[in-house]
N, C-alpha and C positions, 0 to 999 in steps of 0.2 A: 504494499500500499505506499502511496506517495507520501513524502514527508513534505518539508517546505513550511512556508510562512503560516499556512492554514493547520498544520499538523497539531494534534492535541489528544487528549485521554478520551475514552468513549463519553464520558461525562461532558466534556468540553464539546465534542462535536454533536452529540445529540442534543445539547442544549441549544446550539448555534444552528444546527440543521434539522430540527425537529420536523418541519413540514416536508422536506425534501424524503427522510426517512420514511414518514407515512405515506408520501406517494409513491415512492419505490416499491414498497411492501405492496401497495395497492396494486400497481402494475403486476407484480409477480402474482399476487393471489387472483387476479382476474385472468391471466394467463393460464396458471393452473386449473381454474374452475372451468376453462373451455366450454363455453355454451350455457354454463349455468346462471340464468336470470337473477342475480341477487342485486337489489336495488343499492346504488352507490350510499345512500344513506345508512343502509343497514350495514353495509361492508364496513365504512368508516366510524360509525357512531361512538364506539367506544376508546378507539385507538389515541386520539389525542390525550385524553385524561391518563390512559395506560402508560403511554410514553412520558408524560409528566411525572408519573410514579416512578418509572425506572429512573429519569433524571434525578428526581429527589433521593432515590435509594443510592445513585452512585455518587452524589455529592461527598467530596472528601471528608468532610466534618459531618456528616448524616448522622442523626438519631435514627436509631433502628426504627423501620416501619412495622406496621403490623403483619403478621405472617400472611394474612389473607387481605387479597386486593378487591374491594367492592366492583372496581371497573372490570377487572379480569374475570371475576365470576358472572357478572352482568352478562359480559360478551360472550362468555361460555354457554350460559343459558338460553341467551338469544339464538346462538349457532344451532343448538339441540331443539329449539321450536321451530328453526327454518329446516330442520330435516339433516343437518351435518351430523357426522359421528366424530368420535375421538380421531379416528384414523385419517380424517380430512382435516380437522382443526389443529391437530399437532404440526403437520407440515406447514401451515400457515404461520404458525408462530416462529417455525425455523427460517421462513421466509423473510420474517421481521428481523431476525438476527442477520441474516445475509445481507439484507439491504442495509442495516446499520454500520457493517463492518467493511462494507464496501464504498463508503462514501469517500470523495477526494478528500485528503487531508488527514486521514485516520492515520495512525501510527500503532504500531504494536507488535 
């Protein structure tokens, strides 16, 4: 992953490039769903708050967050209601990780 002036920790890059990460994740999920008609609002609804929780947890001097994320729980429950199973949801979270680590400026 490229270095340079924009390089930073995952915390720094996610904080600075939050919307890029969410957008890249959405592109990967859309490609993976291939033909599933999931409304954009339902795909992205909990992701901004979920990413914010990740950024908070990664803050170098962060106080420990609760073990359970209401946003992650709601996101999972929504996917279940929409007919997705765990085998479909887990790879989409992996796509989020991939979208995060492949941002320009990440070092690691």
